[in-house]
C-alpha positions in Angstrom: 93.7 35.4 117.8 91.0 37.8 119.6 87.4 37.4 118.9 84.8 40.0 117.9 81.3 39.6 118.5 78.8 42.4 118.1 75.2 42.0 118.6 72.4 44.1 117.1 69.2 43.8 118.9 65.7 44.8 117.4 65.3 47.4 120.4 68.0 49.2 121.9 71.9 49.7 121.5 74.2 47.4 119.8 76.9 45.6 122.2 80.4 44.4 121.2 82.5 41.7 123.5 85.9 41.3 122.6 87.9 38.0 123.5 91.6 36.9 124.1 92.7 33.0 123.2 92.7 30.8 126.0 89.4 31.0 127.6 85.8 29.9 126.4 82.8 32.2 126.8 79.1 31.3 127.3 76.3 32.7 125.8 72.6 32.2 127.3 69.8 33.9 129.8 71.7 33.1 132.8 72.7 36.5 134.4 76.1 34.9 135.1 76.8 34.2 131.5 79.6 35.9 129.7 77.3 37.0 127.0 73.9 37.4 128.7 70.9 37.4 126.3 67.7 38.6 127.9 65.5 36.8 125.2 62.9 34.1 126.0 63.9 31.7 122.9 67.3 31.6 124.7 68.3 28.7 127.1 70.0 29.7 130.2 73.4 28.4 128.4 72.6 28.4 125.1 76.1 28.3 123.3 79.6 28.2 124.1 82.3 30.2 122.1 85.2 27.9 122.5 88.9 28.4 122.0 90.2 25.1 120.6 93.9 26.6 120.6 94.0 27.7 116.9 90.6 29.4 116.8 87.2 29.7 118.0 84.2 27.3 117.7 80.3 27.9 118.2 79.0 25.1 120.1 75.2 24.7 120.8 75.0 23.4 124.6 71.4 21.6 123.5 69.7 24.7 123.6 65.7 24.1 122.8 65.8 26.6 119.8 69.2 25.6 118.5 72.2 28.2 117.5 72.8 29.4 113.9 
């Protein structure tokens, strides 16, 4: 089952990401991140959207501010 993530920043336009099964996606402040988050509260490798084989799980990568 594909996953869809839509970000609604306070400033700027919204962005939507669609992922197919089988490949996990990193989110963070590193420019190489699959989901680049240009925010000083976000760690370089902040979180992982992990494909588990039957669904998706959000995993915090020991970020300083946590993942909610």
